[in-house]
N, C-alpha and C positions, 0 to 999 in steps of 0.2 A: 530315475536312478540316483543313488546317493551321491551327493557332490564330493564327499570324502573319498569314495571309491574312484570316481572319475579323476580327482586330483592325484591320488596315489598312483593310478595307472599312468597318467600323463607324466608324472615325475619319474617313474621307473623307466618309461620309454626314453625320456630325455637323458637320464643317467646313462643308459645303454649307448645312446648316440654319442654322448660326450666322450665315453671311453673309446669308442671306435674312431671318432674324429681326432682325438688326441694322438692317435697313432698314424694319422695321415690318410689322404684320399685313397691310396691303394688298399688300405685296410677296410675302408667302407665297401669297396668293390668286392673284396674277398669274404666279408663277414656274412654270417648266417642271418644277420638282421638287414641285409641289403634290400630284399624284396619288401620288407616292412617299411624301411625308410623311403623307398620309392613310392609306396602306397600313401604314406603320410604326406610326402612332398606333393604328389599329384593332387591330393585333396586340399592341401593348404594353399596351393597356388591358385585356387579358384576365387579367393577373395583377396583384395589388396592388403588388408591388415595382416592376414595370415601369411601371404606371400612375403611381405616384408620381414616377418618373424623368421621364416625359414632362410631367407637370404642373409639376415644378420647372424643367424646361428652358423651358417656355412662359412661366413667370414671369420667369426670369432665365437666358437662354441661356448666358451665360459661366459662371455657377456650376453650372448643371445639366448641362453638357456631358459631364463625366466619367461621371456615373451613366447618362446616356442612351446614351453609347457602350457601356458595359458591358451595358446592357439590350438594345441592338440586337445586339451580338455573341452574347448568349445565344440570341436568337431566330433568328439566321442559321443556326446549325448544323442544327436540324431543319426549317427552312423554306426549301426550295430556291427556291420561287417568290419570296419576299421577297429572297433573295440575288440572283437574276437581275434582279429589278426595280431594285434599288439599283445594280447594275453598269450596266445599260442607262441609267438616269437620269444617273448620274455621267458616263458616256461622252458622252451627248447634251449635257450641260452643259459638257463639256470639262474636267471635274474629276477624272477617273480617273487616278490615278498608277500607272503600271505597274511602277515600280521594285521594290517589295516582292514583287509577284506574279512578275515575270520572274526575279527573283533566286532563286526556289525551283525553277526548272525545271532538271532534270538529265537530259538526253536527247541522243541523237545527232541526231535529227531533231525539229524542233519546228514545229508548225503553229499559226499565230495565227488564231483564228476570230473573225469579226465577230459572229456570233450562235451561241449555244450552246442547242441544243434541250433537252437534258437534262443533269443533273449527277449523276454517280454518286459517292456518298460512302461 
């Protein structure tokens, strides 16, 4: 998978989380992104480096954003389920920016899909 796509998706996820965390913990619990955050957190706590990134982000979202973005990007490559979950959540929240993704398409015919059943990497 293209590293720029992974990076853009991780950056979008962290941006969404920063907005939610800026409003306080109760907003995280109420947000539409709650399940996605829980999935991200569950996967990131499996490795010490990623666990530290999520802990730092929860303490200070502004300072911890860069490390969290890197940790999410690392997990997106092998974890297709997480990739699709983040895409769907960002789309539902109206926060998915298609510019970086669409800019990478080089084809005569392009079909935009609302739902992707599988991703072949």
